[in-house]
C-alpha positions as CSV (number, residue, x, y, z in Angstrom):
1,M,15.0,-14.8,-51.2
2,T,17.1,-18.0,-51.2
3,T,15.8,-21.1,-49.5
4,D,19.3,-22.5,-49.0
5,A,19.7,-23.2,-45.3
6,S,23.5,-22.8,-45.3
7,A,23.0,-19.2,-46.7
8,R,20.8,-18.3,-43.8
9,A,22.9,-19.7,-41.0
10,I,25.6,-17.9,-39.0
11,K,28.8,-18.9,-40.6
12,P,31.8,-20.2,-38.5
13,E,34.3,-18.0,-40.3
14,L,32.2,-15.0,-39.5
15,L,32.1,-15.9,-35.8
16,R,35.9,-16.0,-35.8
17,T,35.9,-12.6,-37.3
18,Y,33.5,-11.2,-34.8
19,T,35.5,-12.5,-31.8
20,E,38.8,-11.2,-33.2
21,D,37.3,-7.8,-33.8
22,F,35.8,-7.7,-30.3
23,N,39.0,-8.7,-28.5
24,K,41.3,-6.3,-30.3
25,D,39.3,-3.2,-29.1
26,R,40.2,-2.3,-25.6
27,A,36.9,-0.4,-25.2
28,N,34.9,-3.6,-25.7
29,L,36.9,-5.4,-23.0
30,I,36.3,-2.6,-20.5
31,A,32.6,-2.4,-21.4
32,A,32.2,-6.2,-20.9
33,D,33.9,-6.1,-17.5
34,A,31.6,-3.3,-16.3
35,A,28.4,-4.8,-17.8
36,V,29.0,-8.4,-16.6
37,S,29.8,-7.2,-13.1
38,A,27.3,-4.4,-12.6
39,G,24.6,-4.9,-15.3
40,V,23.9,-3.0,-18.5
41,L,22.2,0.0,-16.9
42,K,24.8,0.7,-14.2
43,A,27.7,0.2,-16.7
44,A,26.0,2.6,-19.1
45,T,25.3,5.4,-16.6
46,D,27.0,8.6,-17.6
47,Y,27.8,10.9,-14.6
48,R,27.8,13.9,-16.8
49,G,24.3,13.2,-17.9
50,V,23.2,12.8,-14.3
51,R,24.8,16.2,-13.4
52,A,23.0,17.9,-16.2
53,L,19.6,17.0,-14.7
54,P,19.5,18.6,-11.2
55,R,16.3,18.0,-9.2
56,D,15.1,21.6,-8.9
57,F,12.3,23.1,-11.0
58,S,11.1,26.6,-11.6
59,I,7.5,25.4,-11.5
60,E,6.8,22.7,-8.8
61,L,3.5,21.5,-7.4
62,K,3.2,20.3,-3.8
63,Q,1.8,16.7,-3.8
64,G,1.0,14.3,-1.0
65,S,3.1,11.2,0.0
66,I,4.3,8.8,-2.7
67,T,2.0,5.9,-3.5
68,N,2.9,2.3,-4.4
69,Q,1.2,0.1,-6.9
70,E,3.5,-2.8,-5.8
71,R,3.2,-5.9,-7.9
72,S,0.2,-4.9,-9.9
73,G,-0.6,-3.3,-13.2
74,R,-2.6,-0.4,-11.8
75,C,-0.3,2.5,-12.8
76,W,-3.0,4.2,-14.8
77,M,-5.3,4.1,-11.8
78,F,-2.7,5.3,-9.3
79,A,-1.7,8.2,-11.7
80,S,-5.4,9.1,-12.1
81,L,-6.1,9.1,-8.4
82,N,-2.9,11.0,-7.7
83,T,-4.2,13.7,-10.1
84,L,-7.5,14.0,-8.2
85,R,-6.1,13.8,-4.7
86,Y,-3.8,16.8,-5.4
87,E,-7.0,18.8,-6.2
88,L,-8.8,17.5,-3.2
89,M,-6.0,18.1,-0.8
90,H,-5.6,21.7,-1.8
91,R,-9.3,22.4,-1.9
92,W,-9.8,21.1,1.6
93,N,-6.5,22.1,3.1
94,L,-5.3,18.6,3.9
95,E,-1.7,17.7,4.7
96,D,-2.1,14.4,2.9
97,F,-4.7,12.1,1.4
98,E,-4.9,8.9,-0.6
99,F,-7.9,7.4,-2.4
100,S,-8.6,3.7,-2.3
101,E,-7.1,2.1,-5.4
102,T,-8.6,-1.3,-4.4
103,Y,-12.1,0.1,-4.6
104,L,-11.7,1.0,-8.3
105,F,-9.7,-2.2,-8.9
106,F,-12.7,-4.3,-7.8
107,W,-15.1,-2.5,-10.1
108,D,-12.6,-2.5,-13.0
109,A,-12.3,-6.3,-12.7
110,M,-16.1,-6.6,-12.7
111,E,-16.6,-4.2,-15.6
112,K,-13.8,-5.7,-17.8
113,S,-15.3,-9.2,-17.2
114,N,-18.7,-8.0,-18.3
115,T,-17.3,-6.2,-21.3
116,Y,-15.2,-9.2,-22.3
117,L,-18.3,-11.5,-22.3
118,E,-20.3,-8.9,-24.2
119,N,-17.5,-8.7,-26.8
120,V,-17.6,-12.5,-27.1
121,L,-21.3,-12.2,-27.8
122,R,-20.6,-9.6,-30.5
123,T,-18.0,-11.8,-32.2
124,L,-19.7,-15.2,-32.2
125,D,-19.0,-15.6,-35.9
126,E,-15.3,-14.8,-35.6
127,P,-13.0,-17.8,-35.7
128,T,-10.9,-18.0,-32.5
129,D,-7.7,-17.5,-34.4
130,S,-8.9,-14.3,-36.1
131,R,-6.8,-11.2,-35.3
132,L,-9.9,-9.5,-33.7
133,F,-10.8,-12.4,-31.5
134,E,-7.2,-12.8,-30.4
135,A,-7.1,-9.2,-29.4
136,I,-10.3,-9.5,-27.4
137,N,-9.2,-12.7,-25.8
138,W,-5.6,-11.6,-24.9
139,G,-6.4,-10.3,-21.4
140,P,-10.1,-10.6,-20.6
141,S,-9.7,-8.7,-17.2
142,D,-6.1,-7.6,-17.2
143,D,-4.9,-4.9,-14.9
144,G,-4.0,-2.2,-17.5
145,G,-5.9,0.8,-18.6
146,W,-6.2,4.5,-19.5
147,W,-7.6,7.6,-18.0
148,Q,-10.9,7.2,-19.8
149,M,-11.4,3.8,-18.1
150,F,-10.8,5.5,-14.8
151,A,-13.3,8.2,-15.6
152,A,-15.9,5.6,-16.6
153,L,-15.5,3.9,-13.2
154,V,-15.6,7.1,-11.2
155,N,-18.8,8.2,-13.1
156,K,-20.5,4.9,-12.2
157,Y,-19.1,4.0,-8.8
158,G,-17.6,7.1,-7.2
159,L,-14.5,7.2,-5.0
160,V,-13.6,6.3,-1.4
161,P,-10.7,7.1,0.8
162,K,-8.1,4.4,1.4
163,S,-9.2,4.0,5.0
164,A,-12.6,2.8,3.8
165,Y,-11.2,0.0,1.5
166,P,-7.5,-0.6,2.2
167,E,-5.1,-2.6,0.1
168,S,-5.2,-6.4,0.2
169,E,-2.7,-9.1,-0.7
170,N,-4.4,-9.6,-4.1
171,S,-4.5,-5.9,-4.9
172,R,-0.8,-5.5,-4.1
173,N,0.1,-8.6,-6.0
174,S,-2.6,-9.3,-8.6
175,D,-1.2,-12.1,-10.7
176,D,-2.8,-15.0,-9.0
177,F,-6.2,-13.4,-8.7
178,K,-6.2,-12.3,-12.3
179,Q,-4.8,-15.6,-13.7
180,Y,-7.8,-17.6,-12.4
181,L,-10.4,-14.9,-13.1
182,N,-9.2,-14.8,-16.7
183,S,-9.1,-18.6,-17.0
184,K,-12.7,-18.7,-15.8
185,L,-13.8,-16.0,-18.2
186,R,-12.3,-17.9,-21.1
187,E,-14.2,-21.0,-20.1
188,F,-17.4,-18.9,-20.1
189,A,-16.5,-17.6,-23.5
190,A,-16.0,-21.1,-24.9
191,E,-19.4,-22.2,-23.5
192,L,-21.2,-19.1,-24.9
193,R,-19.7,-19.9,-28.3
194,R,-20.7,-23.6,-28.0
195,R,-24.2,-22.8,-27.0
196,S,-24.5,-20.3,-29.9
197,A,-23.3,-22.9,-32.4
198,A,-25.9,-25.3,-31.0
199,G,-28.7,-22.8,-31.8
200,A,-29.1,-20.8,-28.6
201,G,-30.6,-17.3,-29.1
202,E,-29.4,-13.9,-27.8
203,D,-31.7,-13.8,-24.8
204,E,-30.6,-17.3,-23.7
205,L,-26.9,-16.4,-24.1
206,R,-27.3,-13.1,-22.2
207,T,-29.1,-14.8,-19.4
208,L,-26.3,-17.3,-19.2
209,K,-23.8,-14.4,-19.2
210,D,-25.6,-12.8,-16.2
211,E,-25.2,-16.1,-14.3
212,Y,-21.6,-16.1,-15.1
213,M,-21.2,-12.6,-13.7
214,G,-22.3,-14.0,-10.3
215,T,-19.3,-16.2,-10.3
216,V,-17.1,-13.3,-11.3
217,Y,-18.4,-11.3,-8.4
218,R,-17.6,-14.1,-6.0
219,I,-14.1,-14.4,-7.3
220,C,-13.5,-10.6,-6.9
221,A,-15.1,-10.5,-3.5
222,V,-13.1,-13.5,-2.2
223,S,-9.9,-11.9,-3.5
224,L,-10.4,-8.3,-2.5
225,G,-13.3,-8.2,-0.1
226,E,-16.6,-6.6,-0.9
227,P,-16.5,-2.8,-1.6
228,P,-18.4,-0.5,0.8
229,E,-21.8,0.9,-0.1
230,K,-21.4,3.6,2.5
231,F,-18.6,4.6,4.8
232,D,-17.5,7.2,7.4
233,F,-14.9,9.8,6.6
234,F,-12.7,11.7,9.0
235,A,-9.9,14.2,8.3
236,R,-8.2,17.2,9.9
237,T,-7.2,20.2,8.0
238,K,-3.6,21.5,8.1
239,D,-2.5,23.7,10.9
240,D,-1.7,26.9,9.1
241,D,0.5,28.1,12.0
242,E,2.9,25.3,11.2
243,D,3.5,27.0,7.8
244,K,4.2,30.3,9.4
245,K,7.0,29.5,11.8
246,G,9.4,32.5,12.0
247,E,6.8,34.9,10.7
248,A,5.0,37.5,12.7
249,C,2.3,36.2,15.1
250,K,-1.0,37.1,13.5
251,C,-3.7,35.7,15.8
252,K,-7.2,35.7,14.6
253,A,-9.7,36.8,17.3
254,E,-12.9,34.9,17.8
255,A,-16.1,36.5,16.6
256,D,-18.3,37.9,19.4
257,A,-21.9,36.9,19.9
258,D,-23.0,39.4,17.3
259,G,-20.6,38.0,14.7
260,K,-18.2,41.0,14.9
261,A,-14.5,40.2,15.1
262,E,-12.4,41.8,17.8
263,S,-8.9,43.0,17.1
264,C,-5.9,41.1,18.4
265,K,-3.7,43.3,20.6
266,C,-0.6,41.3,19.6
267,E,-0.8,41.4,15.8
268,D,2.5,43.3,15.4
269,K,4.6,41.0,17.7
270,S,7.4,39.3,15.9
271,D,7.7,36.4,18.3
272,A,4.8,34.0,18.7
273,K,5.8,33.4,22.3
274,A,5.3,37.1,23.1
275,C,1.6,37.0,22.0
276,K,-0.7,37.4,25.0
277,C,-4.1,36.9,23.4
278,D,-6.5,34.2,24.5
279,K,-5.6,31.9,21.6
280,N,-2.1,31.4,23.0
281,K,-3.1,30.9,26.7
282,D,-3.2,27.6,28.4
283,K,-1.8,25.5,25.5
284,T,-2.5,21.8,25.8
285,G,-1.7,18.7,23.7
286,K,-5.2,18.6,22.3
287,D,-5.4,18.7,18.5
288,E,-7.5,21.8,17.8
289,R,-7.4,21.6,14.0
290,P,-10.7,21.8,12.2
291,Q,-12.3,18.5,11.4
292,I,-14.1,17.1,8.4
293,R,-16.6,14.4,9.4
294,E,-19.0,12.4,7.3
295,I,-21.2,9.5,8.6
296,G,-22.6,7.0,6.1
297,I,-21.7,8.8,2.9
298,T,-21.8,6.9,-0.4
299,P,-18.9,6.7,-2.8
300,L,-20.7,8.8,-5.4
301,E,-21.7,11.4,-2.8
302,F,-18.1,11.6,-1.6
303,Y,-16.8,12.1,-5.2
304,K,-19.3,14.8,-6.0
305,K,-18.8,16.6,-2.7
306,Y,-15.1,16.5,-2.0
307,V,-13.4,16.2,-5.5
308,P,-13.4,19.7,-7.0
309,V,-12.9,18.6,-10.6
310,D,-15.1,16.6,-13.0
311,V,-13.4,13.6,-14.5
312,N,-15.3,14.3,-17.7
313,D,-13.7,17.7,-18.2
314,F,-10.4,16.2,-19.5
315,A,-9.3,15.2,-22.9
316,T,-6.7,12.6,-24.1
317,L,-4.1,14.1,-26.3
318,A,-1.6,11.9,-28.2
319,N,1.5,12.8,-30.1
320,A,2.0,9.9,-32.6
321,P,3.8,11.0,-35.8
322,L,2.5,8.1,-37.9
323,K,1.7,8.3,-41.6
324,N,-1.6,6.4,-41.0
325,R,-2.5,8.6,-38.0
326,P,-2.7,12.2,-39.4
327,F,-2.5,15.0,-36.9
328,N,-5.5,17.0,-35.9
329,R,-7.9,14.1,-36.0
330,R,-10.0,12.4,-33.4
331,Y,-9.6,8.6,-33.1
332,R,-11.6,5.8,-31.4
333,I,-10.2,2.4,-30.5
334,R,-12.6,-0.4,-31.2
335,F,-13.3,-2.9,-28.4
336,S,-11.3,-0.9,-25.9
337,A,-14.0,-0.1,-23.2
338,N,-13.9,-1.4,-19.7
339,V,-17.4,-0.1,-18.8
340,V,-19.4,-1.3,-21.8
341,E,-22.0,1.4,-21.7
342,A,-19.3,4.2,-21.4
343,G,-18.0,3.5,-24.9
344,D,-14.6,2.9,-26.4
345,M,-11.4,4.9,-25.7
346,E,-10.7,8.1,-27.8
347,F,-7.8,10.5,-28.3
348,V,-6.9,13.5,-30.4
349,N,-3.6,13.2,-32.2
350,V,-1.7,16.6,-32.3
351,P,1.7,17.8,-33.3
352,L,4.4,18.0,-30.6
353,D,4.3,21.8,-30.2
354,V,0.6,21.7,-29.4
355,F,1.1,18.7,-27.2
356,K,3.8,20.3,-25.1
357,K,2.1,23.7,-24.9
358,A,-1.0,22.1,-23.4
359,A,1.2,20.4,-20.7
360,L,3.1,23.7,-19.9
361,D,-0.1,25.7,-19.7
362,Q,-1.7,23.2,-17.3
363,L,1.3,22.9,-15.0
364,T,1.9,26.7,-15.0
365,A,-1.8,27.1,-13.9
366,G,-1.1,24.8,-10.9
367,H,-2.6,21.4,-12.0
368,L,-0.9,18.0,-12.2
369,I,-0.9,16.1,-15.5
370,W,-1.5,12.4,-16.1
371,F,0.7,11.1,-18.9
372,A,1.7,7.8,-20.6
373,C,5.1,6.8,-21.9
374,D,7.4,3.8,-22.4
375,C,9.1,3.8,-19.0
376,T,11.7,1.2,-20.0
377,Q,13.6,3.2,-22.5
378,F,16.9,4.9,-21.4
379,A,15.6,4.8,-17.8
380,L,17.2,4.3,-14.4
381,R,14.4,2.9,-12.2
382,K,16.4,2.9,-9.0
383,D,18.1,6.3,-9.4
384,G,15.1,8.1,-11.0
385,F,16.2,9.3,-14.4
386,F,14.6,9.3,-17.9
387,D,17.2,10.5,-20.3
388,Q,19.2,9.1,-23.2
389,S,22.2,11.2,-22.1
390,V,22.2,9.4,-18.7
391,V,21.8,5.8,-20.0
392,R,24.6,5.7,-22.6
393,V,24.0,2.2,-24.0
394,D,25.2,3.6,-27.3
395,Q,28.7,4.0,-25.8
396,L,28.6,0.8,-23.9
397,F,27.6,-1.3,-27.0
398,G,29.4,0.8,-29.5
399,T,26.4,1.4,-31.7
400,E,23.9,4.2,-32.2
401,F,20.2,3.9,-31.4
402,T,18.6,6.0,-34.1
403,G,14.9,5.1,-34.1
404,D,12.6,8.0,-33.8
405,K,9.1,8.3,-32.2
406,A,7.3,7.0,-35.3
407,H,9.6,4.0,-35.5
408,G,9.1,3.2,-31.9
409,L,5.3,3.2,-32.2
410,E,5.1,1.5,-35.6
411,Y,7.4,-1.4,-34.8
412,G,6.3,-1.8,-31.2
413,D,9.6,-0.8,-29.8
414,S,8.3,1.9,-27.5
415,P,4.6,1.6,-26.9
416,S,2.9,3.3,-24.0
417,N,3.2,0.9,-21.1
418,H,3.2,3.1,-17.9
419,A,1.3,6.1,-16.6
420,M,2.6,8.7,-14.1
421,T,2.0,12.4,-13.3
422,F,4.0,15.5,-14.1
423,T,4.3,17.6,-10.9
424,G,6.8,20.2,-12.1
425,V,8.9,21.6,-14.9
426,N,12.0,23.7,-15.2
427,L,12.1,26.5,-17.7
428,G,15.4,27.8,-19.1
429,E,16.4,31.4,-19.8
430,D,14.6,31.1,-23.1
431,G,11.4,30.2,-21.4
432,K,11.4,26.7,-22.8
433,P,11.3,23.5,-20.7
434,N,14.6,21.5,-20.2
435,R,13.5,19.0,-17.6
436,W,10.3,17.7,-16.0
437,K,9.5,16.4,-12.5
438,V,7.7,13.1,-12.5
439,E,5.7,11.5,-9.7
440,N,5.7,7.7,-9.9
441,S,3.7,5.0,-8.1
442,W,6.6,2.6,-7.3
443,G,7.0,3.7,-3.7
444,K,9.4,6.1,-2.1
445,D,12.4,3.9,-2.6
446,A,12.3,4.2,-6.4
447,G,13.9,7.3,-7.8
448,K,14.6,10.1,-5.4
449,D,12.0,9.7,-2.7
450,G,9.6,8.4,-5.4
451,Y,10.2,11.2,-7.9
452,Y,12.0,11.1,-11.2
453,V,13.5,13.7,-13.4
454,M,13.0,13.6,-17.2
455,S,14.9,15.5,-19.8
456,D,12.9,17.5,-22.3
457,A,14.5,15.4,-25.2
458,W,13.1,12.2,-23.5
459,F,9.7,13.8,-23.3
460,D,9.7,14.5,-27.0
461,R,10.7,11.0,-27.9
462,Y,8.8,8.7,-25.4
463,V,5.8,10.6,-24.0
464,T,2.9,9.7,-26.1
465,E,-0.3,10.6,-24.2
466,L,-1.4,13.5,-21.9
467,I,-4.6,14.0,-20.0
468,I,-5.4,17.8,-20.3
469,R,-8.2,19.8,-18.8
470,K,-10.3,21.1,-21.7
471,E,-9.8,24.7,-20.5
472,Y,-6.1,24.5,-21.4
473,L,-6.6,23.3,-24.9
474,D,-6.4,25.8,-27.8
475,D,-9.6,26.5,-29.7
476,A,-8.6,24.4,-32.7
477,T,-7.8,21.3,-30.6
478,R,-10.9,21.7,-28.4
479,A,-13.0,21.8,-31.6
480,L,-11.6,18.4,-32.6
481,L,-13.3,16.8,-29.6
482,T,-16.7,17.1,-31.3
483,T,-15.6,15.8,-34.8
484,E,-16.5,12.4,-36.1
485,P,-13.9,9.9,-34.8
486,V,-11.8,7.7,-37.1
487,E,-12.1,4.1,-35.8
488,I,-8.9,2.1,-35.4
489,D,-8.4,-1.6,-34.6
490,P,-7.4,-2.8,-31.1
491,W,-4.0,-4.2,-32.2
492,Q,-2.7,-1.0,-33.8
493,P,-0.2,1.6,-32.2
494,L,-1.5,3.5,-29.2
495,T,-3.9,0.8,-28.2
496,R,-1.8,-0.9,-25.5
497,R,-3.0,-0.4,-22.0
498,C,-0.7,1.1,-19.4
499,R,0.3,-1.1,-16.5
């Protein structure tokens, strides 16, 4: 390659050609007027693409109210808790429920801080400008994560309802809290490396690390408040009668003293008002719905008693068509743990047909799916669309965007950066999916009441990870979970945490 600076510069005569070509094309002038006035995404929105993605789905799961991670990078945690609360709500017949995201956020900050300092001790001989140490040092206790990080926290600390540990200013908007926590952690790292260079042994350094973790706890507790060791839980189950308005009155008689049920004389009445049995006499405003009450329950007890699924019964599937990541292999990402003793993150890389079938099987069986994607590509955040046929930046700019999934991962153009849940899918006449319903964690004002619609083509291109219950994996994929993993470095594709 030439080293002549003039050969590398933008030439004035070329600039004149560029502007002449731009101005003689009417489409460029119209596109510029629209984009400058309304912004690129609005100017590129294609109404035909919008109409092609209606918001009805042949398979749709009933979820609770939309959650909101606000100005924090906790999407992976919200999506994980949304997956579990769906199971809890339907197991216990609750109208709505939300776990405390702040509870796990506290312990995630503690665990990531501890793991960072342990990783510093593991790499004392690494220069600070080495690629490995830079990867470790990039975000000592950043907000991002994966499902397996969530599972590690739940296994160790359990879960609590939101009422037991509500949101705080620093969980809603985490930048300041995490900025100073990370600054302090890097100071600790520098001191550990200095002491090691001066001859301190492992026991001395680890004792110092334990002292440092006391400061970390103080920063977390000041920012978020201390997490509860025990709490009280109260909930009312749904009133089934509310779901049966307009149906025949089918009153259930109380059991007699011997445990034998008496027949209701009004069972065949078509109008609830006509029912004369005791259940409908002397109605008051008192809430008679059954109650769930727990006094002084621990977070681990709450998780084991009320959550009807085990977080360890899920597997991470990836669809990454990369030459250096052959399909049907198990991979482990070095230095990726949040809870140090839980081990590093793992995934199984599978072809798209296997990947998609697992998602369809789980949704069809009535279970939500945690997934990760690049939420910025061909997406309308406000209106709630993920589809290249809706966001026609190709028409706006007059150029095709031809990169495929492998290109997006290899060149860092479309890494996984956000986690959400699938709550529905629409199957066409051929039985194949053509659009997916997505529950987001950006509040009810984003998308359509908090939900997005995703085209199947967008799924194929930008969805890279699924969390699937092992029972919905085919035998060949399930067998891969016990094979020896191939280790990959923490700066390679599929290693970025969702935020």
